[in-house]
LUMMI-413877 format. One line per 2 residues: their letters; for each residue x negated, y negated, z negated of N, C-alpha, C. Coordinates in Angstrom, 1 decimal, padded with zeros to 4 digits. Atoms other than C-alpha are relative to their C-alpha. Layout:
# LUMMI-413877
a	X Y Z X Y Z X Y Z ~ ...
//
This chain:
# LUMMI-413877
ma	-000.3 -001.3 -000.5 008.8 -119.8 017.7 001.3 000.1 000.7 ~ -001.2 000.0 -000.8 011.4 -118.9 020.3 001.2 000.6 -000.7
ni	-001.3 -000.5 000.6 015.1 -118.3 019.4 000.3 001.4 000.6 ~ -000.1 -001.4 -000.5 015.6 -114.5 019.7 001.4 000.5 -000.4
qv	-001.2 -000.7 000.2 018.9 -112.6 020.2 -000.3 001.4 000.3 ~ 000.2 -001.4 -000.2 019.0 -108.9 020.0 001.3 000.7 000.4
fe	-001.3 -000.8 -000.5 021.5 -106.7 022.0 -000.4 001.4 -000.1 ~ 000.3 -001.5 000.1 021.9 -102.9 021.9 000.6 000.6 001.2
yq	-000.5 -000.7 -001.2 022.2 -100.8 025.0 -000.3 001.5 -000.3 ~ 000.2 -001.4 000.2 022.8 -097.1 024.3 -001.1 000.4 -001.0
nn	001.0 -000.3 001.1 020.8 -097.1 021.1 -001.4 -000.6 000.3 ~ 001.2 000.7 -000.3 018.1 -099.2 022.6 000.1 -001.5 -000.3
kv	000.0 001.4 000.3 017.3 -102.6 021.3 -000.6 -000.8 001.2 ~ 000.5 000.8 -001.1 016.9 -105.3 024.0 000.0 -001.4 -000.6
rt	000.1 001.3 000.5 015.6 -108.6 022.8 -000.1 -001.0 001.1 ~ 000.0 001.2 -000.9 016.2 -111.9 024.6 -000.5 -001.2 -000.7
vd	000.6 001.2 000.5 014.4 -115.1 024.1 000.5 -001.3 000.8 ~ -000.4 001.2 -000.7 015.7 -118.6 024.8 -001.2 -000.9 000.3
vd	001.2 000.8 -000.4 013.0 -120.5 026.7 000.5 -001.2 000.8 ~ -000.5 001.2 -000.6 014.1 -124.1 027.6 001.3 000.2 000.6
ge	-001.4 -000.3 -000.4 017.7 -123.0 027.8 000.2 001.1 001.1 ~ -000.1 -001.1 -000.9 017.0 -120.0 030.0 -000.3 001.3 -000.7
aw	000.2 -001.4 000.7 017.3 -116.3 028.9 -001.2 000.7 000.6 ~ 001.1 -000.8 -000.5 014.1 -114.3 029.1 000.1 001.3 -000.9
fv	-000.1 -001.3 000.7 013.9 -110.6 028.2 -001.3 000.6 -000.3 ~ 001.3 -000.7 000.4 011.2 -108.6 026.3 -000.2 001.1 000.9
lk	000.2 -001.0 -001.0 009.7 -106.5 029.1 -000.1 001.4 -000.6 ~ 000.2 -001.3 000.6 008.8 -103.7 026.7 001.4 000.7 -000.3
dv	-001.3 -000.5 000.2 012.5 -103.3 025.8 000.6 000.4 001.3 ~ -000.6 -000.2 -001.3 013.6 -103.4 029.4 -000.7 001.4 000.6
ca	000.7 -001.2 -000.5 011.0 -100.7 030.4 000.4 001.2 -000.8 ~ -000.5 -001.1 000.9 012.1 -098.5 027.5 001.3 000.5 000.5
vl	-001.3 -000.4 -000.5 015.7 -098.5 028.8 -000.2 000.8 001.4 ~ 000.1 -000.5 -001.4 014.6 -097.8 032.4 -001.0 001.2 000.1
gi	000.9 -001.1 000.0 012.1 -095.1 031.4 -001.3 -000.2 000.7 ~ 001.4 000.5 -000.6 009.0 -097.1 032.7 -000.9 000.1 -001.2
sn	001.0 -000.1 001.1 006.1 -096.1 030.5 -001.1 -000.9 000.0 ~ 001.1 000.9 -000.1 003.5 -098.5 031.8 000.5 -001.4 000.1
nr	-000.5 001.4 000.0 004.7 -102.0 030.8 -001.0 -000.9 000.7 ~ 001.1 000.9 -000.6 001.4 -103.6 032.0 000.1 000.0 001.5
ma	000.0 -000.1 -001.4 001.8 -102.3 035.5 001.3 -000.6 000.5 ~ -001.2 000.6 -000.4 005.4 -103.4 035.6 -000.2 -001.6 000.1
ad	000.2 001.5 000.1 004.3 -107.0 034.6 -000.9 -000.4 001.2 ~ 001.0 000.4 -001.1 001.4 -107.0 037.2 000.8 -000.1 001.3
rl	-000.7 000.1 -001.3 004.0 -106.5 040.0 000.9 -001.2 000.2 ~ -000.9 001.1 000.0 005.9 -109.6 039.1 -000.8 -001.3 000.3
dd	000.7 001.3 -000.3 005.2 -113.1 040.3 -000.2 -000.8 -001.3 ~ 000.4 000.7 001.2 003.7 -115.5 037.8 001.2 -000.8 -000.6
de	-001.2 000.7 000.5 007.0 -117.6 037.6 001.1 000.9 -000.5 ~ -001.0 -000.9 000.4 008.9 -114.5 036.7 -000.4 000.7 -001.4
kg	000.5 -000.6 001.3 006.9 -113.6 033.5 -000.7 -001.0 -000.9 ~ 000.6 000.9 000.8 005.5 -115.2 030.5 -000.4 000.8 -001.3
vs	000.3 -000.6 001.3 004.4 -114.6 026.9 000.7 -000.7 -001.1 ~ -000.7 000.7 001.1 006.3 -115.3 023.7 -000.4 000.7 -001.3
li	000.3 -000.6 001.4 005.6 -114.7 019.9 001.3 000.5 -000.6 ~ -001.2 -000.9 000.5 008.0 -112.0 018.7 -000.2 000.6 -001.3
dt	000.1 -000.8 001.3 008.7 -110.7 015.2 000.1 001.4 000.2 ~ 000.0 -001.5 -000.1 007.8 -107.0 015.0 -000.2 000.6 -001.4
lg	000.3 -000.6 001.3 007.4 -104.5 012.1 -001.4 -000.2 -000.4 ~ 001.4 000.3 000.3 003.7 -105.3 012.3 -000.3 -001.4 -000.1
gk	000.3 001.3 000.1 004.2 -108.9 012.1 000.3 -000.7 001.4 ~ -000.1 000.7 -001.4 004.3 -111.6 014.9 -001.0 000.4 000.9
qe	000.8 -000.5 -001.1 003.0 -110.4 018.1 000.3 -000.7 001.3 ~ -000.3 000.5 -001.4 002.6 -111.9 021.6 000.5 001.1 000.8
mv	-000.6 -001.1 -000.8 004.8 -109.9 023.9 000.4 -000.6 001.4 ~ -000.3 000.5 -001.3 005.4 -110.2 027.7 001.5 -000.1 000.1
iv	-001.4 000.1 -000.2 008.8 -111.5 028.6 000.2 -000.4 001.5 ~ -000.4 000.2 -001.4 010.6 -111.8 032.0 001.3 -000.8 000.1
ne	-001.2 000.7 -000.1 013.2 -114.2 033.2 001.0 000.9 000.8 ~ -001.1 -000.7 -000.8 016.5 -113.2 035.1 -000.5 000.5 001.3
sg	000.5 -000.5 -001.3 014.8 -112.9 038.4 -001.1 001.1 -000.1 ~ 001.0 -001.0 000.2 011.9 -110.9 037.0 000.7 001.3 -000.5
ly	-000.9 -001.2 000.4 014.5 -108.6 035.3 000.5 000.7 001.2 ~ -000.6 -000.7 -001.2 016.2 -108.0 038.6 -001.0 000.7 000.8
hv	001.0 -000.7 -000.7 012.9 -107.1 040.3 -000.5 001.3 -000.7 ~ 000.3 -001.3 000.7 012.0 -104.6 037.6 001.0 001.1 000.2
il	-001.1 -000.9 -000.2 015.4 -103.0 037.9 -000.1 000.5 001.4 ~ 000.0 -000.3 -001.5 015.1 -103.0 041.7 -001.1 001.0 000.3
rs	001.2 -000.9 -000.2 011.7 -101.2 041.6 000.3 001.3 -000.7 ~ -000.2 -001.1 000.7 013.1 -098.6 039.2 000.8 001.0 000.8
dk	-000.8 -001.0 -000.6 014.3 -095.3 040.7 000.8 000.9 -000.9 ~ -000.6 -000.7 001.0 015.8 -094.2 037.4 001.5 -000.1 000.2
pe	-001.5 000.2 -000.2 019.6 -093.5 037.5 000.5 -001.0 -001.0 ~ -000.5 000.9 001.0 019.9 -095.7 034.4 -000.1 -001.5 000.6
aa	000.2 001.4 -000.5 018.9 -098.8 036.5 001.3 -000.8 000.3 ~ -001.2 000.7 -000.4 022.3 -099.6 038.0 000.9 -000.4 -001.2
pf	-000.8 000.4 001.2 024.4 -099.3 034.8 -000.7 -001.0 -000.9 ~ 000.7 000.9 000.9 021.8 -101.2 032.9 000.1 -001.4 000.6
rr	-000.1 001.3 -000.7 021.9 -104.1 035.5 001.4 -000.5 -000.2 ~ -001.3 000.4 000.2 025.7 -104.1 035.2 000.3 -000.5 -001.4
wv	-000.2 000.4 001.4 025.5 -104.3 031.4 -000.6 -001.4 -000.2 ~ 000.7 001.3 000.2 023.1 -107.2 031.6 000.9 -001.1 000.6
tn	-000.7 001.0 -000.7 025.2 -109.2 034.1 001.4 -000.2 -000.5 ~ -001.4 000.1 000.4 028.7 -108.3 032.7 000.1 -000.3 -001.5
dv	-000.1 000.1 001.3 027.9 -108.3 029.0 -001.0 -001.0 -000.8 ~ 001.0 000.8 000.7 024.6 -109.8 027.9 000.0 -001.5 000.4
lp	000.1 001.5 -000.4 024.4 -113.0 030.1 001.3 -000.8 -000.3 ~ -001.2 000.8 000.5 028.1 -113.9 029.5 000.0 -000.3 -001.5
ai	000.1 000.2 001.4 027.6 -113.5 025.8 -000.9 -001.1 -000.4 ~ 000.9 001.1 000.3 024.6 -115.8 025.8 000.5 -001.3 000.5
rk	-000.6 001.3 -000.6 026.3 -118.4 028.0 001.1 -000.5 -001.0 ~ -001.2 000.4 000.9 029.3 -118.3 025.6 -000.5 -000.8 -001.3
tg	000.6 000.6 001.2 027.0 -119.5 022.7 -000.5 -001.5 000.4 ~ 000.4 001.4 -000.4 026.0 -122.5 024.9 -001.6 -000.2 -000.1
sy	001.5 000.1 000.1 022.3 -121.7 024.5 -000.7 000.4 001.3 ~ 000.6 -000.5 -001.3 021.8 -120.4 028.1 000.7 -000.6 001.1
na	-000.5 000.5 -001.2 022.2 -122.2 031.3 -000.5 000.8 001.2 ~ 000.5 -000.9 -001.1 022.0 -120.1 034.5 -000.8 -000.8 000.9
pk	000.9 000.7 -000.8 019.0 -121.2 036.5 000.5 000.2 001.5 ~ -000.3 -000.1 -001.4 019.4 -121.9 040.2 -001.0 000.9 000.7
lt	000.9 -001.0 -000.5 017.9 -118.9 041.9 -000.5 -000.4 001.5 ~ 000.6 000.2 -001.3 015.6 -119.1 045.0 000.6 001.0 000.9
rs	-000.5 -000.9 -001.0 016.5 -117.4 048.2 -000.5 001.4 -000.2 ~ 000.5 -001.4 000.3 014.2 -114.4 047.4 000.6 000.6 -001.2
ql	-000.6 -000.6 001.2 015.7 -114.1 044.0 001.4 000.4 000.2 ~ -001.3 -000.3 -000.3 019.2 -114.2 045.4 000.0 001.3 000.8
la	000.0 -001.2 -000.8 018.2 -111.6 047.9 -000.2 001.3 -000.8 ~ 000.1 -001.2 000.9 017.0 -109.3 045.2 001.2 000.4 -000.7
ta	-001.3 -000.3 000.7 020.2 -109.7 043.3 001.0 000.6 001.0 ~ -001.0 -000.5 -001.0 022.2 -109.1 046.5 -000.4 001.5 000.4
li	000.4 -001.4 -000.3 020.2 -105.9 047.2 000.4 001.0 -001.0 ~ -000.4 -000.9 001.1 020.9 -104.5 043.8 001.5 000.2 000.1
aa	-001.4 -000.1 -000.1 024.6 -105.3 044.2 000.5 000.8 001.2 ~ -000.3 -000.8 -001.2 024.6 -103.8 047.7 -000.2 001.5 -000.3
he	000.2 -001.4 000.3 023.1 -100.6 046.5 001.0 000.6 -001.0 ~ -001.0 -000.5 000.9 025.5 -100.3 043.7 001.4 000.2 000.7
el	-001.3 -000.1 -000.7 028.5 -100.9 046.0 000.0 001.2 001.0 ~ 000.1 -001.0 -000.9 027.2 -098.5 048.6 -000.1 001.4 -000.7
ee	000.0 -001.2 000.9 026.6 -095.9 045.8 001.4 000.4 -000.3 ~ -001.4 -000.2 000.4 030.2 -096.3 044.7 000.8 000.5 001.2
kd	-000.7 -000.4 -001.3 031.5 -096.1 048.3 -000.4 001.4 000.5 ~ 000.4 -001.4 -000.4 029.4 -093.0 049.1 000.6 001.1 -000.9
kq	-000.7 -000.9 000.9 030.9 -091.3 046.0 001.4 000.2 000.4 ~ -001.4 -000.1 -000.4 034.4 -092.0 047.2 000.1 000.7 001.3
ie	000.0 -000.8 -001.3 033.5 -090.7 050.7 -000.2 001.4 -000.2 ~ 000.4 -001.4 000.3 031.9 -087.6 049.3 001.2 000.7 -000.6
tm	-001.2 -000.6 000.6 035.1 -087.0 047.2 001.0 000.4 001.2 ~ -001.0 -000.2 -001.1 037.2 -087.3 050.4 -000.6 001.1 000.9
kl	000.6 -001.2 -000.9 034.8 -084.9 052.3 000.2 001.3 -000.6 ~ -000.3 -001.3 000.7 035.2 -082.3 049.7 001.4 000.4 000.1
kv	-001.4 -000.4 -000.1 039.0 -082.5 049.9 000.2 000.5 001.4 ~ -000.3 -000.4 -001.5 038.9 -082.4 053.8 -000.7 001.3 000.3
lf	000.7 -001.2 -000.3 036.3 -079.7 054.1 000.5 001.3 -000.6 ~ -000.6 -001.1 000.7 038.1 -077.5 051.6 001.4 000.3 000.4
ad	-001.4 -000.1 -000.3 041.5 -078.1 053.1 000.3 001.4 000.7 ~ -000.2 -001.3 -000.7 041.1 -074.9 055.4 000.0 001.2 -001.0
av	000.1 -001.1 000.9 040.4 -072.8 052.3 001.2 000.0 -001.0 ~ -001.1 000.1 000.9 043.5 -073.8 050.4 000.8 001.3 000.0
sa	-000.9 -001.2 -000.2 045.6 -071.0 051.8 -000.7 001.2 -000.4 ~ 000.8 -001.2 000.4 042.9 -068.5 051.2 -000.2 000.0 -001.5
sk	000.3 000.1 001.4 042.5 -069.7 047.6 001.2 000.7 -000.8 ~ -001.0 -000.6 000.7 045.8 -068.2 046.7 -000.2 001.5 -000.3
ks	000.3 -001.3 000.2 044.4 -064.7 046.9 -001.5 000.2 -000.2 ~ 001.4 -000.3 000.3 041.1 -063.0 045.8 -000.6 000.5 001.3
il	000.8 -000.4 -001.2 038.5 -062.4 048.5 -001.3 000.7 -000.4 ~ 001.3 -000.6 000.3 035.3 -060.4 048.8 -001.1 -001.1 000.1
vg	001.1 000.9 000.0 031.9 -062.0 048.3 -000.4 -000.3 001.5 ~ 000.3 000.2 -001.4 031.2 -061.5 052.0 000.9 -001.1 000.7
el	-000.9 000.9 -000.6 034.4 -063.4 052.9 -000.2 -001.4 -000.5 ~ 000.3 001.3 000.6 033.4 -066.2 050.5 -001.2 -000.6 000.8
ak	001.1 000.4 -000.8 030.1 -066.4 052.5 000.4 -000.6 001.3 ~ -000.5 000.5 -001.3 032.1 -066.9 055.7 000.7 -001.4 -000.3
ll	-000.7 001.2 000.3 034.2 -069.6 054.0 -001.0 -001.1 -000.2 ~ 001.0 001.0 000.2 031.1 -071.4 052.9 -000.6 -000.5 001.4
sq	000.5 000.3 -001.4 029.8 -071.2 056.5 000.9 -001.0 000.8 ~ -001.0 000.9 -000.7 033.0 -072.8 057.8 -000.1 -001.4 -000.6
ng	000.1 001.4 000.6 032.3 -075.7 055.4 -001.4 -000.5 000.1 ~ 001.3 000.6 -000.2 028.8 -076.3 056.6 -001.2 000.6 -000.8
is	001.1 -000.5 000.9 026.8 -074.2 054.1 -000.5 001.4 000.7 ~ 000.6 -001.2 -000.7 024.5 -071.7 055.9 -000.4 001.0 -001.0
ig	000.3 -001.2 000.8 024.5 -068.5 053.9 000.8 001.2 000.3 ~ -000.5 -001.3 -000.3 025.2 -064.8 054.5 000.4 000.7 -001.3
qn	-000.5 -000.7 001.2 026.7 -062.2 052.3 -001.2 000.5 -000.9 ~ 001.0 -000.4 000.8 023.4 -060.8 051.2 -000.7 -001.1 -000.9
rl	000.5 001.1 000.7 022.0 -064.1 050.3 000.9 -000.5 -001.1 ~ -001.0 000.4 001.0 025.1 -065.0 048.5 000.0 000.9 -001.3
fd	000.1 -001.0 001.1 025.0 -061.9 046.4 -001.2 -000.3 -000.8 ~ 001.3 000.2 000.7 021.3 -062.6 045.6 000.1 -001.3 -000.8
wm	-000.1 001.3 000.6 022.1 -066.2 044.7 000.9 000.1 -001.4 ~ -001.0 -000.2 001.2 025.0 -065.1 042.3 -000.7 000.8 -001.0
rk	000.8 -000.7 000.9 022.7 -062.6 040.7 -001.0 -000.9 -000.8 ~ 001.0 000.9 000.5 019.9 -065.2 040.2 000.6 -001.0 -001.0
ns	-000.6 001.1 000.8 022.3 -067.7 038.7 001.0 000.6 -001.0 ~ -000.8 -000.6 001.0 023.9 -065.2 036.4 001.6 000.1 000.1
yl	-001.5 -000.1 -000.3 027.4 -065.0 038.0 000.2 001.6 000.2 ~ 000.0 -001.5 -000.1 026.7 -061.2 038.7 -001.0 000.7 -000.7
ik	001.1 -000.7 000.7 024.8 -058.6 036.8 -001.1 000.3 000.9 ~ 001.1 000.0 -000.9 021.3 -058.6 038.2 -000.9 001.3 -000.2
dp	000.9 -001.2 000.2 019.8 -055.4 036.6 000.5 001.2 000.7 ~ -000.4 -001.1 -000.8 020.0 -052.6 039.2 000.1 001.3 -000.8
kr	000.0 -001.2 000.8 019.5 -050.0 036.5 001.4 000.2 -000.8 ~ -001.3 000.0 000.7 022.9 -050.9 034.9 001.1 000.6 000.9
sd	-001.1 -000.5 -000.8 026.1 -049.1 035.9 000.9 -001.1 000.6 ~ -000.9 001.0 -000.5 027.8 -052.4 036.3 -000.8 -001.1 000.9
yn	000.9 000.9 -000.9 025.1 -053.9 038.7 001.0 -000.5 001.1 ~ -000.8 000.7 -001.0 026.6 -056.5 041.0 001.4 -000.4 -000.4
lp	-001.3 000.4 000.5 029.7 -056.9 038.9 -000.1 -001.2 -000.8 ~ 000.0 001.4 000.6 030.7 -060.2 037.3 -000.5 000.1 -001.4
tq	000.4 000.1 001.4 029.0 -061.2 034.1 001.2 -000.5 -000.9 ~ -001.1 000.3 000.9 031.1 -061.8 031.0 000.4 -001.5 000.2
rs	-000.3 001.4 -000.2 030.7 -065.6 031.5 000.9 -000.3 001.2 ~ -000.8 000.2 -001.2 032.0 -065.4 035.1 001.4 000.4 -000.2
me	-001.3 -000.5 000.2 035.0 -063.4 034.0 000.8 -001.0 -000.9 ~ -000.7 000.9 000.9 035.8 -065.8 031.1 000.3 -001.3 000.7
mg	-000.3 001.1 -000.7 035.6 -068.6 033.6 001.1 000.1 001.0 ~ -001.1 -000.3 -001.0 038.2 -066.9 035.8 -000.5 -000.1 001.5
lf	000.5 000.0 -001.4 035.9 -066.8 038.9 000.2 001.3 000.8 ~ -000.1 -001.3 -000.5 036.2 -063.1 039.5 001.1 000.9 -000.5
ei	-000.8 -001.1 000.5 038.4 -060.1 039.2 -000.6 001.2 000.6 ~ 000.7 -001.2 -000.4 037.4 -056.5 039.6 001.1 000.9 000.7
ke	-000.9 -000.9 -000.6 039.2 -054.3 042.1 -000.5 001.4 -000.2 ~ 000.4 -001.4 000.3 039.2 -050.6 041.1 000.7 000.8 001.1
tt	-000.6 -000.9 -001.1 039.7 -048.0 043.9 -000.3 001.4 -000.5 ~ 000.1 -001.3 000.4 040.3 -044.4 043.0 -000.4 000.9 001.2
iq	000.4 -000.9 -001.2 038.4 -041.9 045.3 000.1 001.4 -000.5 ~ -000.2 -001.4 000.3 039.5 -038.3 045.3 -001.1 000.9 000.6
hs	001.0 -000.9 -000.5 036.7 -035.8 045.7 000.5 001.4 -000.1 ~ -000.5 -001.4 000.1 037.0 -032.0 046.0 000.0 000.6 -001.4
dh	000.2 -000.5 001.3 035.8 -031.4 042.5 000.2 -001.0 -001.1 ~ -000.2 001.0 000.9 036.3 -034.7 040.8 000.6 -001.3 000.6
vs	-000.5 001.3 -000.4 037.7 -038.2 040.9 -000.9 -001.1 -000.5 ~ 000.9 001.1 000.4 035.5 -041.3 041.0 000.8 -001.3 000.2
in	-000.6 001.4 -000.1 036.4 -045.0 040.6 -001.1 -001.0 000.5 ~ 000.9 000.9 -000.6 034.8 -047.5 042.8 000.4 -001.5 -000.4
rt	-000.4 001.3 000.5 034.7 -051.1 041.3 -000.7 -001.1 000.9 ~ 000.5 001.1 -000.9 034.3 -054.2 043.6 000.3 -001.3 -000.5
pk	-000.4 001.3 000.4 034.0 -057.8 042.6 000.7 -000.8 001.1 ~ -000.7 000.9 -000.9 036.4 -060.2 044.2 000.2 -001.4 -000.6
vt	000.0 001.4 000.4 036.4 -064.0 044.1 001.4 -000.4 -000.1 ~ -001.3 000.6 000.2 039.6 -065.5 042.7 000.2 -001.3 000.7
gk	-000.3 001.3 -000.5 041.3 -068.5 044.0 -000.7 -001.2 -000.6 ~ 000.7 001.0 000.8 039.8 -070.6 041.2 -001.5 000.1 000.4
gq	001.4 -000.1 -000.3 036.4 -069.1 042.0 -000.4 -000.6 001.4 ~ 000.2 000.6 -001.3 036.7 -070.0 045.7 -000.2 -001.5 000.0
vy	000.0 001.5 000.2 037.4 -073.7 044.8 -001.3 -000.3 -000.7 ~ 001.2 000.3 000.8 034.6 -073.6 042.2 -001.3 000.1 000.9
fv	001.3 -000.2 -000.7 031.8 -072.1 044.5 -000.1 -001.0 001.2 ~ 000.1 000.7 -001.2 032.7 -074.1 047.7 -000.4 -001.5 -000.5
nl	000.3 001.3 000.4 032.7 -077.4 045.7 -001.4 -000.1 -000.6 ~ 001.3 000.0 000.5 029.5 -076.4 043.9 -001.1 -000.1 001.0
fl	000.9 000.0 -001.1 027.7 -075.7 047.1 000.0 -001.3 000.7 ~ -000.2 001.3 -000.7 029.0 -078.9 048.8 -000.7 -001.1 -000.8
ks	000.6 001.1 000.8 027.9 -081.1 045.9 -001.5 000.1 -000.1 ~ 001.5 -000.2 000.2 024.4 -079.6 045.8 -000.7 -000.3 001.3
ek	000.7 000.3 -001.2 023.8 -080.4 049.5 -000.7 -001.4 000.0 ~ 000.8 001.3 000.0 021.2 -083.2 049.9 000.6 -001.0 000.9
qe	-000.5 001.0 -000.9 022.5 -086.4 051.3 -001.1 -001.0 000.3 ~ 001.0 001.0 -000.4 020.4 -088.9 053.3 000.3 -001.3 -000.8
pt	-000.1 001.3 000.7 019.8 -092.2 051.3 000.6 -001.0 000.9 ~ -000.6 001.1 -000.8 021.9 -095.2 052.5 -000.7 -001.2 -000.3
vp	000.7 001.3 000.1 020.0 -098.3 053.2 000.8 -001.2 000.5 ~ -000.8 001.2 -000.5 021.8 -101.7 053.4 -000.6 -000.7 001.2
sd	000.5 000.7 -001.2 021.4 -103.5 056.7 -000.4 -001.4 -000.4 ~ 000.4 001.5 000.2 019.9 -107.0 057.0 001.3 -000.9 -000.1
fe	-001.3 000.8 -000.1 023.4 -108.3 057.9 000.7 000.2 -001.3 ~ -000.7 -000.1 001.2 024.9 -106.8 054.8 -000.7 -000.8 -001.1
le	000.7 000.7 001.1 022.2 -108.3 052.5 000.2 -001.5 000.2 ~ -000.3 001.4 -000.2 022.7 -111.6 054.2 001.4 -000.4 -000.5
vk	-001.4 000.3 000.5 026.5 -111.5 053.5 000.0 000.0 -001.4 ~ -000.1 000.0 001.5 026.0 -110.5 049.9 -000.7 -001.2 -000.6
mk	000.6 001.2 000.6 023.5 -113.3 049.4 000.8 -001.3 000.1 ~ -000.8 001.1 -000.2 025.8 -115.8 050.8 001.2 -000.1 -001.0
ll	-001.2 -000.1 001.0 028.7 -114.6 048.6 -000.5 -000.4 -001.3 ~ 000.6 000.3 001.3 026.4 -114.9 045.6 -000.3 -001.5 -000.1
qr	000.2 001.5 000.0 025.4 -118.5 046.6 001.2 -000.8 -000.2 ~ -001.3 000.7 000.0 028.9 -119.5 047.0 000.9 000.3 -001.3
gm	-000.9 -000.5 001.1 030.3 -117.7 043.9 001.3 000.5 000.6 ~ -001.2 -000.4 -000.7 032.7 -116.2 046.4 000.3 001.6 -000.1
kq	-000.3 -001.4 000.1 034.4 -112.8 045.9 000.2 000.6 001.4 ~ -000.3 -000.7 -001.3 034.6 -110.2 048.7 001.4 -000.1 000.5
te	-001.5 000.1 -000.4 038.4 -110.3 048.6 000.3 -001.4 000.6 ~ -000.3 001.3 -000.6 038.3 -114.0 049.3 -000.6 -000.2 001.4
li	000.6 000.0 -001.4 036.0 -113.5 052.3 001.0 000.7 000.9 ~ -001.0 -000.8 -000.8 038.5 -110.9 053.6 001.2 -000.9 000.4
qa	-001.2 000.8 -000.2 041.4 -113.3 053.2 -000.3 -001.1 001.0 ~ 000.3 001.0 -000.8 039.5 -116.0 054.9 -000.2 000.4 001.5
vq	000.2 -000.6 -001.3 038.5 -113.8 057.9 001.4 000.3 000.6 ~ -001.4 -000.3 -000.5 042.1 -112.6 058.3 000.7 -001.3 000.5
sd	-000.6 001.2 -000.3 043.3 -116.2 058.2 -000.5 -000.6 001.3 ~ 000.8 000.5 -001.1 040.7 -117.2 060.8 000.2 000.7 001.3
tg	-000.2 -000.9 -001.2 041.2 -114.3 063.2 001.3 000.5 000.3 ~ -001.2 -000.6 -000.2 044.6 -113.0 062.6 -000.1 001.5 000.1
lf	000.2 -001.4 -000.1 043.1 -109.6 062.5 000.0 000.7 -001.3 ~ -000.1 -000.7 001.3 043.5 -106.8 059.9 -001.5 000.2 -000.5
ld	001.3 -000.3 000.6 040.6 -106.4 057.5 000.3 000.4 -001.5 ~ -000.1 -000.4 001.5 040.3 -104.6 054.1 -001.4 000.4 -000.4
ds	001.3 -000.4 000.6 037.5 -103.4 051.8 -000.7 001.1 000.8 ~ 000.6 -001.2 -000.6 037.0 -100.1 053.6 -000.5 -000.4 001.4
yl	000.5 000.4 -001.3 036.8 -101.7 057.1 -001.1 -000.9 -000.1 ~ 001.2 000.9 000.1 034.5 -104.4 055.9 -001.2 000.7 -000.3
yk	001.1 -000.9 000.3 032.3 -101.8 054.4 -000.6 000.6 001.3 ~ 000.4 -000.6 -001.3 032.1 -100.0 057.8 -000.7 -001.0 000.9
il	000.6 001.0 -000.8 031.3 -103.3 059.5 -001.4 -000.4 -000.5 ~ 001.3 000.4 000.6 028.5 -104.2 057.1 -001.0 001.1 000.2
rg	000.9 -001.0 -000.2 027.0 -100.8 057.5 -000.4 000.3 001.5 ~ 000.2 -000.2 -001.4 027.1 -101.0 061.3 000.8 001.1 000.6
er	-000.9 -001.0 -000.5 029.7 -098.3 061.7 001.0 -000.5 001.0 ~ -000.9 000.7 -000.9 032.0 -100.7 063.4 -000.5 -001.4 000.4
kp	000.5 001.3 -000.5 031.2 -103.9 065.5 001.1 -000.8 000.7 ~ -001.1 000.9 -000.6 034.3 -106.0 066.1 -000.6 -001.4 000.1
dk	000.7 001.3 -000.2 032.7 -109.1 067.6 000.8 -001.2 -000.6 ~ -000.8 001.2 000.5 035.6 -111.5 066.6 -000.2 -000.1 -001.5
ii	000.1 000.0 001.5 035.4 -110.4 062.9 -001.4 -000.4 -000.4 ~ 001.5 000.3 000.4 031.5 -110.6 062.8 -000.1 -001.5 000.2
qs	000.2 001.4 -000.3 031.6 -114.0 064.4 000.7 -000.9 -001.1 ~ -000.8 000.8 001.1 034.2 -115.2 061.8 -000.7 000.1 -001.3
ic	000.8 -000.2 001.3 032.1 -113.8 058.9 -001.2 -001.0 000.0 ~ 001.1 000.8 -000.1 029.1 -115.6 060.2 000.4 -001.6 -000.1
ki	-000.4 001.4 000.0 031.0 -118.9 060.7 000.4 -000.4 -001.5 ~ -000.4 000.2 001.3 032.6 -118.7 057.2 -001.1 -000.2 -000.9
le	001.1 -000.1 001.0 029.4 -117.9 055.4 -001.3 -000.8 000.5 ~ 001.2 000.8 -000.6 027.2 -120.1 057.7 -001.2 000.9 000.2
ie	001.1 -000.9 -000.3 025.1 -117.2 058.8 -000.4 -000.2 001.5 ~ 000.5 000.2 -001.4 023.0 -117.8 062.0 000.1 001.4 000.6
qn	-000.2 -001.3 -000.6 024.2 -114.9 064.2 -001.2 000.2 001.0 ~ 001.1 -000.4 -000.9 021.2 -113.1 065.9 -000.1 001.5 000.1
te	000.0 -001.5 -000.2 020.3 -109.6 067.0 -000.8 000.6 -001.3 ~ 000.7 -000.6 001.1 018.1 -109.2 063.8 000.9 000.3 -001.2
ne	-000.8 -000.2 001.2 020.8 -109.7 061.2 001.4 000.7 000.4 ~ -001.3 -000.6 -000.3 023.7 -108.1 063.2 000.0 001.5 -000.5
pq	000.0 -001.4 000.4 024.8 -104.7 061.9 -000.3 000.9 001.2 ~ 000.4 -000.9 -001.0 023.2 -101.9 063.7 000.7 001.3 000.0
m	-000.7 -001.3 -000.1 024.9 -098.8 065.0 -001.1 001.2 -000.2
//
């Protein structure tokens, strides 16, 4: 029976099997982490050389269970649209595989081109995801820069709607009032005397203040109460709306995947590539600029030619970054 090691990922047991010096993973455990309910379907989508069967000890005794090798694992992760896929993959590559190799029981197999491409695609997605988060944070800071001065004082809900419009959110005063009522920021029962005034939760969060205006009538005095959005509330609502805006998914270019694959093949870090390109061209290059080149946002011929030369990439119109 195969040698089994058990790892734990966020309260989930992940069993690995040593097969001829190579680490294989119990597919059922992987699917449980990734939220994939149909293990059989996941197995059917894999190539024959990426899956196998092993006798595994279970509570019900020894059972034959489907196992997948490192390449198969990457393909299962790649096909998963669950948010857990990326951190699980990082856990496997950063924690599990190094731990297995440390024992001397696991020798990293030489991956084929398609397997390297799958690995590169996952890595590219993770890097793009992280870059997009950084860019989005910068966007929030830039878009809200015009609102900083206004945030020092309280404004009317209608003025907040204009502020949102300036930041690319299409919404008017009436729609904003309606949204705030539906989301329990304002009282929504029209029969109540405090209709359209902030809820207790909103007041406790410091999002609103109430402006009271005394109106003198011929026979009595009345008080008009108006909700005003505080500076804290302005920052809160603008950021809330900006973060909820849907972003177009980012797809890595063929050129980027080729670069990532070559880096993996050579065991070369991105920083080492940047240093080599700078030495070769004498031009400035950093992570941010390289990211834009790989995505096709910038096309400096000399740098692209240098990257292709260093990584031995055949330069053609198919794998060049597209604008």
